[in-house]
C-alpha positions in Angstrom: -4.7 5.1 8.0 -7.6 3.0 6.5 -6.5 -0.2 4.6 -9.1 -1.9 2.5 -8.9 -5.4 1.2 -11.1 -6.5 -1.5 -10.7 -10.5 -2.0 -11.2 -11.5 -5.5 -13.3 -14.7 -5.5 -12.2 -15.9 -9.2 -8.2 -15.5 -8.3 -5.8 -16.2 -5.3 -5.3 -12.3 -5.5 -6.6 -9.6 -3.6 -6.6 -5.9 -4.0 -5.4 -3.8 -1.1 -5.9 -0.1 -1.1 -3.8 2.1 1.4 -4.5 5.5 2.4 -2.6 7.4 4.8 -3.2 10.9 5.9 0.5 12.2 6.7 0.3 16.0 5.5 4.1 16.2 7.1 5.5 13.3 5.5 7.7 13.5 2.5 7.8 9.9 1.9 5.0 6.9 2.3 5.6 3.4 1.1 4.5 -0.5 1.7 7.1 -3.5 1.7 6.7 -6.6 1.6 6.6 -10.4 -0.1 4.6 -8.4 -3.2 7.9 -6.7 -3.8 10.8 -8.6 -2.1 10.6 -5.6 0.5 12.0 -2.8 -2.2 10.8 0.5 -1.0 11.0 2.0 -4.4 8.2 -0.2 -5.9 5.4 0.3 -3.1 5.6 4.0 -3.2 2.3 5.9 -2.3 1.2 8.8 -4.3 0.8 11.9 -2.3 -2.4 14.0 -3.3 -3.0 17.7 -3.1 -5.0 17.0 0.3 -1.9 15.7 1.6 -3.5 11.9 2.0 -1.4 9.2 0.5 -2.8 6.5 -1.9 -2.0 3.0 -3.1 -3.4 0.2 -4.8 -1.8 -3.1 -4.5 -2.7 -6.3 -6.2 -1.3 -9.2 -4.8 -1.5 -12.9 -3.1 -3.6 -13.5 -0.6 -1.6 -14.2 2.8 1.0 -11.7 1.7 3.1 -10.0 4.4 3.4 -6.2 4.2 5.0 -3.1 6.5 4.0 0.3 6.1 6.7 2.9 6.8 6.2 6.9 7.1 9.1 9.2 6.8 
């Protein structure tokens, strides 16, 4: 699993990229303050390689939880 965080200095926003190698997983999603803990709004896209990926723009200091099923 890789998490990349990019701070945007001109705004109170950060870009967070989640990359998860979960070939056997059916779903990977992120929930948190940014989507009111709604799993349907934080689904990672599954690539052909089996890697799941999602780019989020959210406020700095946002609480999150990654779920793999």
